[in-house]
PDB file of N, CA, C and O in Angstrom:
ATOM      1  N   MET A   1       2.471  -2.866  -3.106  1.00  0.00           N
ATOM      2  CA  MET A   1       1.167  -3.730  -3.343  1.00  0.00           C
ATOM      3  C   MET A   1       1.447  -4.856  -4.348  1.00  0.00           C
ATOM      4  O   MET A   1       2.195  -4.946  -5.321  1.00  0.00           O
ATOM      5  N   ASN A   2       0.617  -5.638  -3.784  1.00  0.00           N
ATOM      6  CA  ASN A   2       0.705  -6.879  -4.605  1.00  0.00           C
ATOM      7  C   ASN A   2       0.170  -6.968  -6.156  1.00  0.00           C
ATOM      8  O   ASN A   2      -0.773  -6.299  -6.579  1.00  0.00           O
ATOM      9  N   SER A   3       0.849  -7.807  -6.849  1.00  0.00           N
ATOM     10  CA  SER A   3       0.363  -7.518  -8.456  1.00  0.00           C
ATOM     11  C   SER A   3      -0.893  -8.453  -8.515  1.00  0.00           C
ATOM     12  O   SER A   3      -1.689  -8.244  -9.431  1.00  0.00           O
ATOM     13  N   ASP A   4      -1.078  -9.189  -7.869  1.00  0.00           N
ATOM     14  CA  ASP A   4      -2.375  -9.667  -8.152  1.00  0.00           C
ATOM     15  C   ASP A   4      -4.004  -9.189  -7.519  1.00  0.00           C
ATOM     16  O   ASP A   4      -5.099  -9.751  -7.563  1.00  0.00           O
ATOM     17  N   ILE A   5      -3.516  -7.829  -6.908  1.00  0.00           N
ATOM     18  CA  ILE A   5      -4.593  -6.979  -6.502  1.00  0.00           C
ATOM     19  C   ILE A   5      -4.925  -6.236  -7.583  1.00  0.00           C
ATOM     20  O   ILE A   5      -4.076  -5.493  -8.074  1.00  0.00           O
ATOM     21  N   PRO A   6      -6.396  -6.335  -8.197  1.00  0.00           N
ATOM     22  CA  PRO A   6      -6.686  -5.699  -9.327  1.00  0.00           C
ATOM     23  C   PRO A   6      -6.963  -3.965  -9.043  1.00  0.00           C
ATOM     24  O   PRO A   6      -7.440  -3.579  -7.976  1.00  0.00           O
ATOM     25  N   LYS A   7      -6.602  -3.053 -10.117  1.00  0.00           N
ATOM     26  CA  LYS A   7      -6.846  -1.769 -10.229  1.00  0.00           C
ATOM     27  C   LYS A   7      -7.918  -1.256 -10.192  1.00  0.00           C
ATOM     28  O   LYS A   7      -7.960  -0.078  -9.837  1.00  0.00           O
ATOM     29  N   ASN A   8      -9.391  -2.080 -10.608  1.00  0.00           N
ATOM     30  CA  ASN A   8     -10.396  -1.669 -10.747  1.00  0.00           C
ATOM     31  C   ASN A   8     -11.201  -3.126 -10.537  1.00  0.00           C
ATOM     32  O   ASN A   8     -10.591  -4.196 -10.542  1.00  0.00           O
ATOM     33  N   GLY A   9     -12.511  -3.035 -10.370  1.00  0.00           N
ATOM     34  CA  GLY A   9     -13.296  -4.122  -9.948  1.00  0.00           C
ATOM     35  C   GLY A   9     -13.606  -4.478  -8.780  1.00  0.00           C
ATOM     36  O   GLY A   9     -13.580  -3.622  -7.896  1.00  0.00           O
ATOM     37  N   LEU A  10     -13.891  -5.506  -8.543  1.00  0.00           N
ATOM     38  CA  LEU A  10     -14.513  -6.108  -6.950  1.00  0.00           C
ATOM     39  C   LEU A  10     -13.057  -7.076  -6.476  1.00  0.00           C
ATOM     40  O   LEU A  10     -12.246  -7.734  -7.128  1.00  0.00           O
ATOM     41  N   LEU A  11     -13.186  -6.836  -5.329  1.00  0.00           N
ATOM     42  CA  LEU A  11     -12.284  -7.465  -3.996  1.00  0.00           C
ATOM     43  C   LEU A  11     -13.136  -8.122  -3.445  1.00  0.00           C
ATOM     44  O   LEU A  11     -14.241  -7.630  -3.216  1.00  0.00           O
ATOM     45  N   ARG A  12     -12.731  -9.761  -3.002  1.00  0.00           N
ATOM     46  CA  ARG A  12     -13.054 -10.497  -1.802  1.00  0.00           C
ATOM     47  C   ARG A  12     -12.535 -10.018  -0.503  1.00  0.00           C
ATOM     48  O   ARG A  12     -11.510  -9.338  -0.456  1.00  0.00           O
ATOM     49  N   LEU A  13     -13.145 -10.320   0.458  1.00  0.00           N
ATOM     50  CA  LEU A  13     -12.746 -10.148   1.795  1.00  0.00           C
ATOM     51  C   LEU A  13     -11.189 -10.359   2.127  1.00  0.00           C
ATOM     52  O   LEU A  13     -10.486  -9.599   2.792  1.00  0.00           O
ATOM     53  N   SER A  14     -10.818 -11.538   1.525  1.00  0.00           N
ATOM     54  CA  SER A  14      -9.694 -11.970   2.012  1.00  0.00           C
ATOM     55  C   SER A  14      -8.382 -11.068   1.258  1.00  0.00           C
ATOM     56  O   SER A  14      -7.217 -11.039   1.654  1.00  0.00           O
ATOM     57  N   LYS A  15      -8.952 -10.363   0.073  1.00  0.00           N
ATOM     58  CA  LYS A  15      -7.900  -9.394  -0.791  1.00  0.00           C
ATOM     59  C   LYS A  15      -7.935  -8.227   0.084  1.00  0.00           C
ATOM     60  O   LYS A  15      -6.898  -7.580   0.227  1.00  0.00           O
ATOM     61  N   VAL A  16      -9.158  -7.832   0.773  1.00  0.00           N
ATOM     62  CA  VAL A  16      -9.363  -6.535   1.384  1.00  0.00           C
ATOM     63  C   VAL A  16      -8.375  -6.806   2.665  1.00  0.00           C
ATOM     64  O   VAL A  16      -7.414  -6.038   2.720  1.00  0.00           O
ATOM     65  N   LEU A  17      -8.446  -7.506   3.403  1.00  0.00           N
ATOM     66  CA  LEU A  17      -7.847  -7.668   4.529  1.00  0.00           C
ATOM     67  C   LEU A  17      -6.109  -7.883   4.430  1.00  0.00           C
ATOM     68  O   LEU A  17      -5.325  -7.759   5.371  1.00  0.00           O
ATOM     69  N   GLN A  18      -5.789  -8.220   3.084  1.00  0.00           N
ATOM     70  CA  GLN A  18      -4.465  -8.276   3.060  1.00  0.00           C
ATOM     71  C   GLN A  18      -4.134  -6.770   2.909  1.00  0.00           C
ATOM     72  O   GLN A  18      -3.194  -6.310   3.557  1.00  0.00           O
ATOM     73  N   LEU A  19      -4.934  -5.907   2.005  1.00  0.00           N
ATOM     74  CA  LEU A  19      -4.769  -4.497   1.917  1.00  0.00           C
ATOM     75  C   LEU A  19      -4.870  -3.638   3.339  1.00  0.00           C
ATOM     76  O   LEU A  19      -4.123  -2.703   3.626  1.00  0.00           O
ATOM     77  N   ILE A  20      -5.891  -4.121   4.126  1.00  0.00           N
ATOM     78  CA  ILE A  20      -6.236  -3.288   5.430  1.00  0.00           C
ATOM     79  C   ILE A  20      -5.923  -4.010   6.503  1.00  0.00           C
ATOM     80  O   ILE A  20      -6.718  -4.864   6.894  1.00  0.00           O
ATOM     81  N   PRO A  21      -4.699  -3.787   7.170  1.00  0.00           N
ATOM     82  CA  PRO A  21      -4.474  -4.593   8.291  1.00  0.00           C
ATOM     83  C   PRO A  21      -5.458  -4.654   9.664  1.00  0.00           C
ATOM     84  O   PRO A  21      -5.213  -3.984  10.667  1.00  0.00           O
ATOM     85  N   VAL A  22      -6.376  -5.381   9.570  1.00  0.00           N
ATOM     86  CA  VAL A  22      -7.386  -5.446  10.286  1.00  0.00           C
ATOM     87  C   VAL A  22      -7.857  -6.843  10.440  1.00  0.00           C
ATOM     88  O   VAL A  22      -7.557  -7.530   9.463  1.00  0.00           O
ATOM     89  N   GLY A  23      -8.528  -7.496  11.405  1.00  0.00           N
ATOM     90  CA  GLY A  23      -9.150  -8.753  11.610  1.00  0.00           C
ATOM     91  C   GLY A  23     -10.666  -8.619  11.059  1.00  0.00           C
ATOM     92  O   GLY A  23     -11.361  -7.608  10.958  1.00  0.00           O
ATOM     93  N   LYS A  24     -10.956  -9.977  10.732  1.00  0.00           N
ATOM     94  CA  LYS A  24     -12.484 -10.158  10.206  1.00  0.00           C
ATOM     95  C   LYS A  24     -13.443  -9.528  10.937  1.00  0.00           C
ATOM     96  O   LYS A  24     -14.203  -8.729  10.389  1.00  0.00           O
ATOM     97  N   SER A  25     -13.522  -9.800  12.209  1.00  0.00           N
ATOM     98  CA  SER A  25     -14.478  -9.145  12.656  1.00  0.00           C
ATOM     99  C   SER A  25     -14.497  -7.530  13.201  1.00  0.00           C
ATOM    100  O   SER A  25     -15.482  -6.898  13.583  1.00  0.00           O
ATOM    101  N   THR A  26     -13.208  -7.111  13.117  1.00  0.00           N
ATOM    102  CA  THR A  26     -12.982  -5.800  13.293  1.00  0.00           C
ATOM    103  C   THR A  26     -13.406  -4.835  11.892  1.00  0.00           C
ATOM    104  O   THR A  26     -13.700  -3.639  11.902  1.00  0.00           O
ATOM    105  N   TRP A  27     -13.339  -5.724  10.750  1.00  0.00           N
ATOM    106  CA  TRP A  27     -13.818  -4.959   9.644  1.00  0.00           C
ATOM    107  C   TRP A  27     -15.280  -5.119   9.383  1.00  0.00           C
ATOM    108  O   TRP A  27     -15.882  -4.305   8.682  1.00  0.00           O
ATOM    109  N   TRP A  28     -15.852  -6.126   9.919  1.00  0.00           N
ATOM    110  CA  TRP A  28     -17.366  -6.191   9.940  1.00  0.00           C
ATOM    111  C   TRP A  28     -18.085  -5.278  10.851  1.00  0.00           C
ATOM    112  O   TRP A  28     -19.185  -4.793  10.587  1.00  0.00           O
ATOM    113  N   ALA A  29     -17.466  -5.080  11.854  1.00  0.00           N
ATOM    114  CA  ALA A  29     -18.182  -3.839  13.009  1.00  0.00           C
ATOM    115  C   ALA A  29     -17.710  -2.419  12.166  1.00  0.00           C
ATOM    116  O   ALA A  29     -18.291  -1.341  12.290  1.00  0.00           O
ATOM    117  N   GLY A  30     -16.812  -2.606  11.496  1.00  0.00           N
ATOM    118  CA  GLY A  30     -16.369  -1.129  10.772  1.00  0.00           C
ATOM    119  C   GLY A  30     -17.339  -1.194   9.608  1.00  0.00           C
ATOM    120  O   GLY A  30     -17.821  -0.075   9.430  1.00  0.00           O
ATOM    121  N   VAL A  31     -17.721  -1.933   8.901  1.00  0.00           N
ATOM    122  CA  VAL A  31     -18.573  -1.946   7.964  1.00  0.00           C
ATOM    123  C   VAL A  31     -20.167  -1.487   8.600  1.00  0.00           C
ATOM    124  O   VAL A  31     -20.886  -0.604   8.132  1.00  0.00           O
ATOM    125  N   LYS A  32     -20.467  -2.370   9.801  1.00  0.00           N
ATOM    126  CA  LYS A  32     -21.672  -1.981  10.536  1.00  0.00           C
ATOM    127  C   LYS A  32     -21.770  -0.447  10.932  1.00  0.00           C
ATOM    128  O   LYS A  32     -22.778   0.238  10.756  1.00  0.00           O
ATOM    129  N   SER A  33     -20.788  -0.081  11.394  1.00  0.00           N
ATOM    130  CA  SER A  33     -20.620   1.327  12.053  1.00  0.00           C
ATOM    131  C   SER A  33     -20.585   2.353  10.865  1.00  0.00           C
ATOM    132  O   SER A  33     -20.821   3.507  11.225  1.00  0.00           O
ATOM    133  N   GLY A  34     -20.346   2.182   9.539  1.00  0.00           N
ATOM    134  CA  GLY A  34     -20.279   3.154   8.608  1.00  0.00           C
ATOM    135  C   GLY A  34     -18.388   3.471   8.421  1.00  0.00           C
ATOM    136  O   GLY A  34     -18.030   4.069   7.407  1.00  0.00           O
ATOM    137  N   ARG A  35     -17.725   3.194   9.062  1.00  0.00           N
ATOM    138  CA  ARG A  35     -16.567   3.509   9.368  1.00  0.00           C
ATOM    139  C   ARG A  35     -15.783   2.827   7.854  1.00  0.00           C
ATOM    140  O   ARG A  35     -15.012   3.592   7.274  1.00  0.00           O
ATOM    141  N   PHE A  36     -15.972   1.571   7.321  1.00  0.00           N
ATOM    142  CA  PHE A  36     -15.609   0.906   6.255  1.00  0.00           C
ATOM    143  C   PHE A  36     -16.738   0.869   5.099  1.00  0.00           C
ATOM    144  O   PHE A  36     -17.867   1.239   5.419  1.00  0.00           O
ATOM    145  N   PRO A  37     -16.501   0.448   3.780  1.00  0.00           N
ATOM    146  CA  PRO A  37     -17.532   0.912   2.743  1.00  0.00           C
ATOM    147  C   PRO A  37     -18.259  -0.348   3.002  1.00  0.00           C
ATOM    148  O   PRO A  37     -17.801  -1.321   3.601  1.00  0.00           O
ATOM    149  N   LYS A  38     -19.418  -0.234   2.500  1.00  0.00           N
ATOM    150  CA  LYS A  38     -20.621  -1.358   2.294  1.00  0.00           C
ATOM    151  C   LYS A  38     -20.216  -2.057   1.399  1.00  0.00           C
ATOM    152  O   LYS A  38     -19.447  -1.582   0.563  1.00  0.00           O
ATOM    153  N   PRO A  39     -20.629  -3.374   1.342  1.00  0.00           N
ATOM    154  CA  PRO A  39     -20.068  -4.316   0.311  1.00  0.00           C
ATOM    155  C   PRO A  39     -20.893  -4.517  -0.670  1.00  0.00           C
ATOM    156  O   PRO A  39     -21.844  -3.738  -0.731  1.00  0.00           O
ATOM    157  N   VAL A  40     -20.795  -5.497  -1.618  1.00  0.00           N
ATOM    158  CA  VAL A  40     -21.712  -5.731  -2.901  1.00  0.00           C
ATOM    159  C   VAL A  40     -22.119  -7.210  -2.773  1.00  0.00           C
ATOM    160  O   VAL A  40     -21.179  -7.998  -2.887  1.00  0.00           O
ATOM    161  N   LYS A  41     -23.327  -7.737  -2.559  1.00  0.00           N
ATOM    162  CA  LYS A  41     -23.472  -9.059  -2.393  1.00  0.00           C
ATOM    163  C   LYS A  41     -24.156  -9.465  -4.009  1.00  0.00           C
ATOM    164  O   LYS A  41     -25.216  -9.198  -4.575  1.00  0.00           O
ATOM    165  N   LEU A  42     -22.647 -10.420  -4.449  1.00  0.00           N
ATOM    166  CA  LEU A  42     -23.160 -10.881  -5.734  1.00  0.00           C
ATOM    167  C   LEU A  42     -23.962 -12.367  -5.579  1.00  0.00           C
ATOM    168  O   LEU A  42     -24.367 -12.934  -6.593  1.00  0.00           O
ATOM    169  N   GLY A  43     -24.122 -12.838  -4.504  1.00  0.00           N
ATOM    170  CA  GLY A  43     -24.798 -14.290  -4.345  1.00  0.00           C
ATOM    171  C   GLY A  43     -25.217 -14.428  -2.749  1.00  0.00           C
ATOM    172  O   GLY A  43     -25.036 -13.520  -1.937  1.00  0.00           O
ATOM    173  N   PRO A  44     -25.719 -15.517  -2.480  1.00  0.00           N
ATOM    174  CA  PRO A  44     -25.887 -15.507  -1.000  1.00  0.00           C
ATOM    175  C   PRO A  44     -24.946 -15.768  -0.181  1.00  0.00           C
ATOM    176  O   PRO A  44     -25.089 -15.421   0.991  1.00  0.00           O
ATOM    177  N   ARG A  45     -23.474 -16.601  -0.699  1.00  0.00           N
ATOM    178  CA  ARG A  45     -22.485 -16.592  -0.015  1.00  0.00           C
ATOM    179  C   ARG A  45     -21.057 -16.050  -0.798  1.00  0.00           C
ATOM    180  O   ARG A  45     -19.977 -16.636  -0.730  1.00  0.00           O
ATOM    181  N   THR A  46     -21.318 -14.795  -1.550  1.00  0.00           N
ATOM    182  CA  THR A  46     -20.432 -13.967  -1.991  1.00  0.00           C
ATOM    183  C   THR A  46     -20.683 -12.586  -1.995  1.00  0.00           C
ATOM    184  O   THR A  46     -21.658 -12.128  -2.592  1.00  0.00           O
ATOM    185  N   THR A  47     -19.676 -11.697  -1.216  1.00  0.00           N
ATOM    186  CA  THR A  47     -19.575 -10.738  -0.840  1.00  0.00           C
ATOM    187  C   THR A  47     -18.412 -10.116  -1.318  1.00  0.00           C
ATOM    188  O   THR A  47     -17.316 -10.626  -1.084  1.00  0.00           O
ATOM    189  N   CYS A  48     -18.522  -9.011  -1.999  1.00  0.00           N
ATOM    190  CA  CYS A  48     -17.121  -8.163  -2.559  1.00  0.00           C
ATOM    191  C   CYS A  48     -17.493  -6.699  -2.232  1.00  0.00           C
ATOM    192  O   CYS A  48     -18.586  -6.226  -1.921  1.00  0.00           O
ATOM    193  N   TRP A  49     -16.087  -6.010  -2.413  1.00  0.00           N
ATOM    194  CA  TRP A  49     -16.289  -4.316  -2.288  1.00  0.00           C
ATOM    195  C   TRP A  49     -15.653  -3.943  -3.499  1.00  0.00           C
ATOM    196  O   TRP A  49     -14.973  -4.733  -4.154  1.00  0.00           O
ATOM    197  N   TYR A  50     -15.871  -2.659  -3.843  1.00  0.00           N
ATOM    198  CA  TYR A  50     -15.333  -2.339  -5.270  1.00  0.00           C
ATOM    199  C   TYR A  50     -13.917  -1.644  -4.926  1.00  0.00           C
ATOM    200  O   TYR A  50     -13.726  -0.898  -3.966  1.00  0.00           O
ATOM    201  N   TRP A  51     -13.094  -1.974  -5.756  1.00  0.00           N
ATOM    202  CA  TRP A  51     -11.652  -1.514  -5.691  1.00  0.00           C
ATOM    203  C   TRP A  51     -11.869   0.166  -5.307  1.00  0.00           C
ATOM    204  O   TRP A  51     -11.231   0.576  -4.338  1.00  0.00           O
ATOM    205  N   GLN A  52     -12.407   0.755  -5.756  1.00  0.00           N
ATOM    206  CA  GLN A  52     -12.593   2.286  -5.656  1.00  0.00           C
ATOM    207  C   GLN A  52     -13.246   2.867  -4.538  1.00  0.00           C
ATOM    208  O   GLN A  52     -13.314   4.078  -4.327  1.00  0.00           O
ATOM    209  N   ASP A  53     -13.799   1.828  -3.716  1.00  0.00           N
ATOM    210  CA  ASP A  53     -14.155   2.123  -2.349  1.00  0.00           C
ATOM    211  C   ASP A  53     -12.839   1.804  -1.484  1.00  0.00           C
ATOM    212  O   ASP A  53     -12.515   2.580  -0.586  1.00  0.00           O
ATOM    213  N   ILE A  54     -12.217   0.855  -1.715  1.00  0.00           N
ATOM    214  CA  ILE A  54     -10.925   0.371  -0.802  1.00  0.00           C
ATOM    215  C   ILE A  54      -9.891   1.238  -0.845  1.00  0.00           C
ATOM    216  O   ILE A  54      -9.310   1.531   0.200  1.00  0.00           O
ATOM    217  N   GLN A  55      -9.499   1.791  -2.096  1.00  0.00           N
ATOM    218  CA  GLN A  55      -8.414   2.453  -2.404  1.00  0.00           C
ATOM    219  C   GLN A  55      -7.928   3.557  -1.251  1.00  0.00           C
ATOM    220  O   GLN A  55      -6.986   3.425  -0.470  1.00  0.00           O
ATOM    221  N   PRO A  56      -8.892   4.744  -1.379  1.00  0.00           N
ATOM    222  CA  PRO A  56      -9.150   5.420  -0.279  1.00  0.00           C
ATOM    223  C   PRO A  56      -8.497   5.095   1.130  1.00  0.00           C
ATOM    224  O   PRO A  56      -7.771   5.870   1.753  1.00  0.00           O
ATOM    225  N   LEU A  57      -8.846   3.923   1.498  1.00  0.00           N
ATOM    226  CA  LEU A  57      -8.504   3.354   2.923  1.00  0.00           C
ATOM    227  C   LEU A  57      -6.967   3.063   2.838  1.00  0.00           C
ATOM    228  O   LEU A  57      -6.183   3.299   3.757  1.00  0.00           O
ATOM    229  N   ILE A  58      -6.670   2.588   1.777  1.00  0.00           N
ATOM    230  CA  ILE A  58      -5.061   2.188   1.603  1.00  0.00           C
ATOM    231  C   ILE A  58      -4.053   3.534   1.637  1.00  0.00           C
ATOM    232  O   ILE A  58      -2.940   3.511   2.162  1.00  0.00           O
ATOM    233  N   GLU A  59      -4.623   4.669   1.005  1.00  0.00           N
ATOM    234  CA  GLU A  59      -4.059   5.983   0.946  1.00  0.00           C
ATOM    235  C   GLU A  59      -4.089   6.589   2.162  1.00  0.00           C
ATOM    236  O   GLU A  59      -3.063   6.960   2.731  1.00  0.00           O
ATOM    237  N   LYS A  60      -5.270   6.731   2.641  1.00  0.00           N
ATOM    238  CA  LYS A  60      -5.339   7.279   4.033  1.00  0.00           C
ATOM    239  C   LYS A  60      -6.119   6.566   5.049  1.00  0.00           C
ATOM    240  O   LYS A  60      -7.325   6.785   4.929  1.00  0.00           O
ATOM    241  N   PRO A  61      -5.768   5.687   6.130  1.00  0.00           N
ATOM    242  CA  PRO A  61      -6.390   4.953   6.713  1.00  0.00           C
ATOM    243  C   PRO A  61      -7.344   5.858   7.461  1.00  0.00           C
ATOM    244  O   PRO A  61      -6.959   7.011   7.654  1.00  0.00           O
ATOM    245  N   PRO A  62      -8.624   5.471   7.944  1.00  0.00           N
ATOM    246  CA  PRO A  62      -8.876   5.921   9.188  1.00  0.00           C
ATOM    247  C   PRO A  62      -8.582   6.139  10.440  1.00  0.00           C
ATOM    248  O   PRO A  62      -7.703   5.362  10.815  1.00  0.00           O
ATOM    249  N   PRO A  63      -9.007   7.002  11.410  1.00  0.00           N
ATOM    250  CA  PRO A  63      -8.066   6.906  12.523  1.00  0.00           C
ATOM    251  C   PRO A  63      -8.677   5.885  13.378  1.00  0.00           C
ATOM    252  O   PRO A  63      -9.881   5.707  13.565  1.00  0.00           O
ATOM    253  N   GLY A  64      -7.590   5.173  13.921  1.00  0.00           N
ATOM    254  CA  GLY A  64      -7.548   4.077  14.704  1.00  0.00           C
ATOM    255  C   GLY A  64      -7.861   2.850  14.663  1.00  0.00           C
ATOM    256  O   GLY A  64      -8.368   2.105  15.502  1.00  0.00           O
ATOM    257  N   SER A  65      -7.309   2.606  12.974  1.00  0.00           N
ATOM    258  CA  SER A  65      -7.067   1.351  12.326  1.00  0.00           C
ATOM    259  C   SER A  65      -5.516   1.150  12.175  1.00  0.00           C
ATOM    260  O   SER A  65      -5.075   0.133  11.641  1.00  0.00           O
TER     261      SER A  65
END
């Protein structure tokens, strides 16, 4: 795992996609369907995900990803 990935806190989409090997549109479709965790809006153009929501996807990816 990259050393610049925090072990807690928030991750931007670019970091999430480094950890979960899917495309951006696939990720957003998964968020919409509930397959991937919902984001946290920090501002009108800033979206993040909690590390603790992403970590289980790294350890055990959902089927078909």
